[in-house]
Structures are given as C-alpha cells and as structure tokens.
C-alpha positions in Angstrom: -16.8 -3.9 -14.2 -15.1 -5.9 -11.5 -13.7 -9.3 -12.5 -13.6 -11.7 -9.6 -11.3 -14.7 -9.4 -12.7 -18.2 -9.0 -12.6 -19.2 -5.3 -10.4 -22.2 -6.2 -7.5 -19.8 -7.2 -5.3 -18.2 -4.5 -5.4 -14.4 -4.2 -1.7 -13.9 -4.4 0.0 -13.4 -7.8 2.7 -15.9 -6.9 0.1 -18.5 -5.9 -1.9 -18.0 -9.0 1.2 -18.2 -11.2 2.4 -21.4 -9.5 -1.1 -23.0 -9.7 -1.5 -22.1 -13.4 2.0 -23.4 -14.2 1.4 -26.7 -12.3 -1.9 -27.2 -14.2 -0.3 -26.2 -17.5 2.7 -28.5 -16.9 0.4 -31.5 -16.0 -1.9 -30.9 -19.0 1.1 -30.5 -21.3 2.7 -33.7 -19.9 -0.4 -35.7 -20.4 -1.1 -34.2 -23.8 2.5 -34.7 -24.9 2.6 -38.3 -23.7 -0.6 -39.1 -25.3 0.5 -37.5 -28.6 3.8 -39.3 -28.6 2.1 -42.6 -27.8 -0.3 -42.0 -30.7 2.5 -41.1 -33.0 4.6 -44.2 -32.0 1.6 -46.5 -32.4 0.8 -45.0 -35.7 4.4 -45.4 -36.8 4.4 -49.0 -35.6 1.1 -49.7 -37.4 2.5 -48.2 -40.6 5.6 -50.3 -40.4 3.6 -53.4 -39.7 1.2 -52.7 -42.6 4.2 -52.1 -44.9 5.6 -55.5 -44.0 2.2 -57.1 -44.6 1.8 -55.4 -48.0 5.3 -56.4 -49.0 4.8 -60.1 -48.0 1.5 -60.3 -49.8 3.0 -58.7 -53.0 5.9 -61.1 -52.8 3.6 -64.1 -52.7 1.3 -62.7 -55.4 4.3 -62.2 -57.8 5.5 -65.7 -57.1 2.2 -67.4 -57.8 1.6 -69.7 -60.4 -1.1 -71.9 -59.3 0.9 -74.9 -58.3 3.9 -73.2 -56.8 4.2 -73.8 -53.1 4.7 -70.9 -50.7 8.3 -70.6 -49.7 8.8 -70.5 -45.9 11.7 -68.0 -46.3 9.2 -65.5 -47.7 7.6 -65.2 -44.2 8.8 -63.1 -41.2 8.4 -64.1 -37.6 4.9 -64.0 -36.3 3.3 -63.8 -39.7 0.9 -66.1 -41.6 0.2 -66.2 -45.3 -2.8 -68.0 -46.9 -4.0 -68.2 -50.6 -7.7 -68.7 -50.8 -10.3 -68.9 -53.6 -13.7 -67.3 -53.9 -15.2 -69.7 -51.5 -12.5 -68.9 -48.9 -11.0 -72.4 -49.4 -7.3 -72.4 -48.4 -5.3 -73.3 -51.4 -1.9 -72.8 -49.8 -0.8 -71.6 -46.4 2.3 -70.9 -44.3 2.4 -70.0 -40.7 -0.3 -70.4 -38.0 -3.8 -71.3 -39.2 -6.1 -68.4 -38.6 -9.6 -69.4 -39.9 -11.3 -66.4 -38.2 -9.0 -64.1 -40.2 -9.8 -66.0 -43.4 -13.5 -65.7 -42.7 -13.3 -62.0 -42.0 -11.1 -61.1 -45.0 -12.8 -58.7 -47.5 -12.7 -60.3 -50.9 -13.4 -57.8 -53.7 -11.2 -56.1 -56.3 -9.5 -53.8 -53.9 -6.8 -54.5 -51.2 -7.9 -54.0 -47.6 -6.3 -53.8 -44.2 -8.4 -55.1 -41.4 -7.9 -56.1 -37.7 -9.4 -58.6 -35.4 -8.2 -58.3 -31.9 -4.4 -58.4 -31.8 -4.2 -59.7 -35.4 -3.5 -57.1 -38.1 -4.3 -58.5 -41.6 -4.2 -57.6 -45.3 -6.3 -58.9 -48.1 -4.9 -58.6 -51.7 -6.7 -59.9 -54.8 -4.4 -62.0 -57.1 -4.6 -63.6 -60.5 -6.9 -66.5 -61.2 -9.7 -65.5 -58.8 -7.5 -65.9 -55.7 -6.8 -63.7 -52.7 -3.8 -63.5 -50.6 -4.4 -63.0 -46.9 -1.3 -61.9 -44.9 -1.7 -61.5 -41.1 0.5 -60.6 -38.2 0.0 -61.4 -34.5 1.0 -58.3 -32.5 1.1 -60.3 -29.3 3.5 -62.9 -30.5 6.8 -63.1 -28.6 8.7 -62.5 -31.9 7.0 -59.2 -32.5 9.0 -56.5 -30.7 7.3 -53.4 -32.1 4.8 -53.0 -29.2 7.5 -53.8 -26.7 9.7 -51.1 -28.2 6.8 -48.6 -28.0 6.0 -49.6 -24.4 9.6 -49.3 -23.3 10.0 -45.9 -25.1 6.9 -44.5 -23.4 8.1 -45.5 -20.0 11.5 -43.8 -20.6 9.8 -40.8 -22.2 7.6 -40.4 -19.1 10.7 -40.4 -16.9 12.1 -37.7 -19.0 9.0 -35.5 -19.3 8.0 -35.6 -15.6 11.2 -33.8 -14.3 10.9 -31.3 -17.1 7.2 -30.7 -16.2 8.2 -30.2 -12.6 11.1 -27.9 -13.5 9.0 -25.5 -15.6 6.7 -24.3 -12.7 9.8 -24.2 -10.4 11.6 -21.8 -12.8 8.4 -19.8 -13.2 8.0 -19.6 -9.4 11.6 -18.2 -9.0 11.0 -15.6 -11.7 7.7 -14.6 -10.2 9.2 -14.3 -6.7 11.8 -12.0 -8.1 9.1 -9.9 -9.7 6.9 -9.9 -6.6 9.9 -8.8 -4.4 10.2 -5.7 -6.6 6.5 -5.1 -6.3 6.6 -5.5 -2.5 9.4 -3.0 -2.3 7.4 -0.5 -4.3 4.3 -1.2 -2.1 6.4 -0.6 1.0 7.4 2.8 -0.4 3.7 3.6 -1.2 2.6 2.5 2.3 5.1 4.9 3.9 3.6 7.9 2.1 1.6 10.1 4.5 0.7 13.7 5.2 4.3 14.4 6.3 5.9 12.5 3.4 3.9 13.6 0.4 7.1 14.4 -1.5 8.0 10.7 -1.7 7.3 9.1 -5.1 7.3 5.5 -6.3 10.5 4.5 -8.0 10.6 4.4 -11.8 12.2 1.7 -13.9 11.9 -1.1 -11.3 8.5 -2.5 -12.2 7.5 -4.5 -15.3 6.5 -2.6 -18.3 2.9 -3.6 -17.9 2.8 -2.2 -14.3 4.9 0.9 -14.9 1.9 3.0 -16.0 0.3 2.4 -12.6 3.4 3.8 -10.8 3.3 6.8 -13.2 -0.4 7.4 -12.5 0.2 7.0 -8.7 3.0 9.6 -8.8 0.8 12.0 -10.7 -2.0 11.6 -8.2 0.5 12.2 -5.4 1.6 15.4 -7.1 -2.0 16.6 -7.1 -2.6 15.5 -3.6 0.6 17.3 -2.3 -0.5 20.5 -4.0 -3.9 20.1 -2.5 -2.5 19.7 1.0 -0.3 22.7 0.6 -3.1 24.8 -0.7 -5.4 23.7 2.1 -2.8 24.4 4.8 -2.0 27.8 3.3 -5.6 28.7 3.1 -6.3 27.8 6.7 -3.3 29.8 7.9 -4.3 32.8 5.8 -7.9 32.8 7.0 -6.8 32.5 10.6 -4.4 35.4 10.3 -7.0 37.5 8.5 -9.5 36.9 11.3 -7.2 37.9 14.1 -7.4 41.6 13.4 -11.2 41.8 13.1 -11.6 39.8 16.3 -9.3 42.1 18.1 -11.3 45.2 17.0 -14.6 43.5 18.0 -13.2 42.7 21.4 -12.1 46.4 21.9 -15.6 47.5 21.0 -17.2 44.9 23.2 -15.2 46.2 26.1 -16.9 49.6 25.6 -20.5 48.1 26.0 -22.1 49.4 29.2 -24.6 46.5 29.7 -22.6 43.9 31.6 -24.8 41.0 30.4 -24.5 41.9 26.8 -20.8 42.7 27.2 -20.1 39.2 28.8 -22.0 37.5 26.0 -20.1 39.4 23.3 -16.7 38.7 25.0 -17.5 35.0 25.3 -18.4 34.8 21.6 -15.3 36.7 20.6 -13.1 34.4 22.8 -14.7 31.4 21.3 -14.0 32.6 17.8 -10.5 33.5 18.8 -10.0 30.0 20.1 -11.2 28.5 16.8 -8.7 30.8 15.0 -5.9 29.6 17.3 -6.9 26.0 16.5 -6.8 26.6 12.8 -3.2 28.0 13.1 -2.2 25.1 15.2 -3.6 22.7 12.6 -1.7 24.5 9.9 1.6 24.1 11.9 0.9 20.3 12.2 1.3 19.9 8.4 5.1 20.2 8.9 7.0 17.1 9.8 7.6 16.9 13.6 11.1 15.4 13.0 12.1 18.6 11.1 10.3 21.4 12.9 9.7 20.0 16.4 11.5 20.8 19.6 12.2 19.0 22.9 9.0 18.6 25.0 8.6 18.5 28.8 5.2 17.0 29.1 5.1 17.5 32.8 5.8 21.2 32.5 3.3 21.6 29.7 0.6 19.9 31.7 1.4 22.0 34.7 0.9 25.2 32.6 -2.5 24.0 31.4 -3.7 23.0 34.9 -2.5 26.3 36.3 -4.3 28.3 33.6 -7.5 26.3 33.8 -7.8 25.8 37.5 -9.4 29.2 38.6 -12.5 28.9 36.4 -12.9 25.2 37.0 -12.8 25.6 40.8 -15.2 28.6 40.5 -17.6 26.3 38.6 -17.6 23.8 41.5 -15.3 21.2 40.0 -11.7 20.2 41.0 -8.6 19.6 38.9 -5.4 17.9 39.8 -2.1 17.0 38.1 -0.7 13.5 38.3 2.8 13.7 36.9 4.6 10.4 36.4 6.7 11.5 33.4 10.1 11.2 35.2 11.8 13.5 32.7 10.8 11.8 29.4 12.4 13.6 26.5 10.5 13.7 23.2 10.3 16.0 20.2 7.1 17.8 19.1 5.1 21.0 19.0 4.6 22.5 22.5 1.8 24.8 21.3 0.0 21.9 19.7 0.3 19.7 22.8 -0.9 22.6 25.0 -3.9 23.2 22.7 -4.8 19.5 22.7 -4.6 19.3 26.5 -6.7 22.4 26.9 -9.3 20.9 24.6 -9.5 17.8 26.7 -9.8 19.8 29.9 -12.4 22.1 28.4 -14.3 19.1 27.0 -14.4 17.6 30.5 -15.7 20.9 32.0 -18.4 21.3 29.4 -19.8 17.8 29.7 -19.6 17.1 33.4 -21.8 18.5 36.2 -20.4 20.5 39.2 -18.7 18.3 41.8 -16.7 16.4 39.1 -13.1 15.6 39.8 -10.8 16.2 36.7 -7.3 14.7 36.7 -4.6 15.5 34.2 -2.2 12.6 33.9 1.4 12.6 32.5 3.1 9.3 32.0 4.3 6.7 32.6 5.9 6.8 29.2 5.2 9.3 26.4 1.5 9.8 27.2 -0.7 12.6 28.5 -4.4 12.6 29.2 -7.5 13.7 31.1 -9.8 11.6 33.3 -13.1 12.7 34.9 -15.7 10.9 37.0 -18.7 12.5 35.3 -21.7 10.7 33.8 -19.8 9.5 30.7 -21.3 8.1 27.5 -22.6 4.8 26.3 -19.8 2.3 25.3 -21.0 2.1 21.7 -20.6 5.9 21.3 -16.9 6.1 22.5 -15.4 5.7 19.0 -17.6 8.5 17.7 -16.4 11.1 20.2 -13.5 11.9 17.9 -15.8 12.7 14.9 -16.1 16.4 14.1 -19.3 18.2 15.2 -20.7 14.9 16.7 -22.3 15.0 20.2 -23.8 12.2 22.2 -27.1 14.0 22.8 -27.4 15.4 19.2 -27.7 18.9 20.5 -25.5 21.9 20.1 -23.4 23.3 22.9 -21.1 26.2 23.4 -18.1 24.4 22.0 -17.1 24.5 18.3 -17.5 20.7 17.9 -14.0 20.1 16.6 -12.0 19.9 19.9 -11.6 16.2 20.1 -10.9 15.8 16.4 -8.1 18.4 16.8 -6.7 16.4 19.7 -6.7 13.3 17.6 -5.0 15.2 14.8 -2.3 16.4 17.2 -1.7 12.8 18.4 -1.3 11.5 14.8 1.0 14.4 13.9 3.3 13.1 16.7 3.0 9.5 15.4 0.7 8.6 18.2 -3.0 7.9 18.9 -5.9 9.2 21.0 -7.5 6.5 23.1 -11.0 7.0 24.5 -12.2 4.7 27.3 -14.5 4.6 30.3 -13.0 6.1 33.5 -12.0 4.1 36.6 -14.9 2.4 38.3 -17.0 2.6 35.2 -17.7 6.3 35.6 -16.7 9.2 33.5 -14.3 9.2 30.6 -10.5 8.8 30.1 -8.8 10.5 27.2 -5.2 9.4 26.7 -2.9 10.9 24.0 0.1 8.5 23.5 2.9 9.8 21.4 4.6 7.4 19.1 8.2 6.3 19.3 9.0 7.9 16.0 8.8 11.3 17.6 11.5 10.6 20.1 
C-alpha cells in the first residue's frame, strides 16, 4: 500500500518538519493563550463572586430590620440592596440597579447571576428578605479585568517568541539529520558495477533508518556476488567454446565443396567473434582505473581501419581515417576499444549499400566514432539502436544483434557514453563513443 502525502505538504523531510512544527507552534500558542485567558477569567470571576458572597453574608449577619446599611461594608464598584418579597427596596447602598433587583432569583437558595457587565448575588435572609449584592465589572474602580487584559498582552509577547523558537530549533536539528542522510545517499549514488564493494556507513543514521542501511548493504552483498558469478560464467563459457570452434574450423577447412566450406567458415568466424565479445565483456567488469593501460586512440583506430579496409573496398565501399587526436593520453582497455570500433565499422558495412563512404573519426578530445552516408534510420528509432537484438526492419541479419549494445557497454566501462545521431547532411548515421574524464 502506497501512502501519498497531501499536495499541500512539501516533499522534502526538512520542509515537512518545518511546516508541521510551524502549524504545531501556532496551534499550541493559540490554545495556550485561550486556555490561560479562560483560567484567568475564571479566577477573576471566582474572586469577584467570593467578594459578593462575603459582602452579602456581612450584611445578612448585621441585619436587624431597622439597622441601616453601613457604607464601610461596601467595596468600590459594589451595590447592596435589601428587598422584600415584592422586590421593594428596604435598604440600599451604592448605585441603584433596578434591572438587577428585577432579575434577582428569590427563593430559598442563594444564586449568582449576571446581566451584561453586572455580576450579582442573591442571598435569602431572615424575615422574608433577600440581599442582592452586585458588582459592575466595567467600573473604573474594578481592576480585575484590567489586570487580566494586561497579563494576556504580556503573556502573548512571551509566548510568540517561544513559539517561533521551537520550529527554529527543530529545523536546525532536522538539517543536521538530513545532512547525514545526504552523505549516506551520496555514498549510495556512487555505487556502480565497478564499486560494488562499497557499503553504506553504519552508525551514522538514526536508529529508525539504520535497518534500511543494513538491508541495502545485504542487497549489495547479493548483487556483488551475482555480478561476480555472471562475469565468471561468461568467461568460462567463452573459454570452453574456443577449443570446439577451433576443431570445427579445422574440419571445415577439409570440406571439398567451396560453397559449403565458405558458409561453414563464415558461421565459425561469427561464433568465434561472439566468444571474443563475451571475453571482452568479462574483462570490462574490472575497474578501468585499476587494470587499464595507456591508450593511443589514433593508433587503435588505424589498426582497425587497416584490418577492415580490404573486405570493405572489395564490397564496393570506401573507408577513411580522420585522426584529430593530437596525442591525447587516456587510460583504458585497448582490446575493448578495438572491439567496439570493429563493431561500429562492421555495423556500417552490414547496413549500408555499396558505394557508401565510411569514415572513422578520432578526436578532437577523448572520442572515437564512425560515420557513414548510407540510408540511415528514422529519427524516432535512433535511441533503440543500442538495444540488444533490435533491428529497424524487424528482420534477422547475419550479425549477432549485440554489437551496438557491446559498444555502449565499452563506453560506459570507460566512464563515457555512446551517442547516436544522423550523419552530416541528414544522411547516414554517426556513432560517437566519448570517454569520460574519470578515465584519464
């Protein structure tokens, strides 16, 4: 099951961490501010109600019926009224608040009630009377709400920097973590056919990610063993085929029928060429930096042109060498370079009609290639020419079908690339094998 991230979240781990921390900090700041405000207001209300209860109890304990209310029993911003069952005010101190008297619950229980900014308390007393104490929260003398407001402002100034600091610290910690992961990723990206002995470092990743490095190293162990087995198998098969092919060729030479003899020898030579290619591919599994030797691309190209020129000219084609190498010194496998160039020349011969001009080019720079002015192929088929056993017309020819794929493999073994393009003037094909700078 693949879990997809919402489109609103960034794809990077650092971006997701920062985004989640910012959201969390904002939510926490709002929730904390709201909670503190509720707590402060609740505390203020509790304090205010306690004062109302104390004032009402003081007045109730001081009643007889004719005793006047003492003004020193009141606090600033408070009003006290003694009413009868008909809500007639018997005694009062402080501001007159008829709407509070009218709204006061009058039963056998004490009640807190509120009307607008007025907090009030109704307390039954002796003689069928009720004491109604009220406090105006908006009165200038009442400082409780002012204290709450001032505290909330200062609290916000304290919380906001902390809320901004939390994602900043998280970002710094995440960047430290991602730097280690990027270093391990760079090590993994450098692993290739010639560096399969490299393994991901242990002990540098977080505990949760460490099993991934362990599993990757175990997979690389299996892959390295598979590569070695495959290379050894190809080399062993090629060596084992050489002797039977030599015997078959000797017996083919003894055939009297010239036509049959020529066909047999051509088949044997083609099989021997495939064996040679298998051995060359096995050699390419070794790092060129360790087992390579200095190359003279101009001399190698001259050797191939000299060897292939007689049959090419006999077939009605021409071949020429354009050497612009100017003594470029690089390291590589001479046999593999010769094999790749022979494959390019033979490919040009097989797929072009008589009268075609074939040019082997060396340089400028560490590159070597073959150009012809034959019929060429469609532009959309150029990239498929390097696929094994693929042919533009879908038919089988006398080639083995792996020549260009071997050339591509030789180029990659030398840290280079095989480029396929249309020839000059829009005719024919140009195959250029560029060797990478790592091979120098």
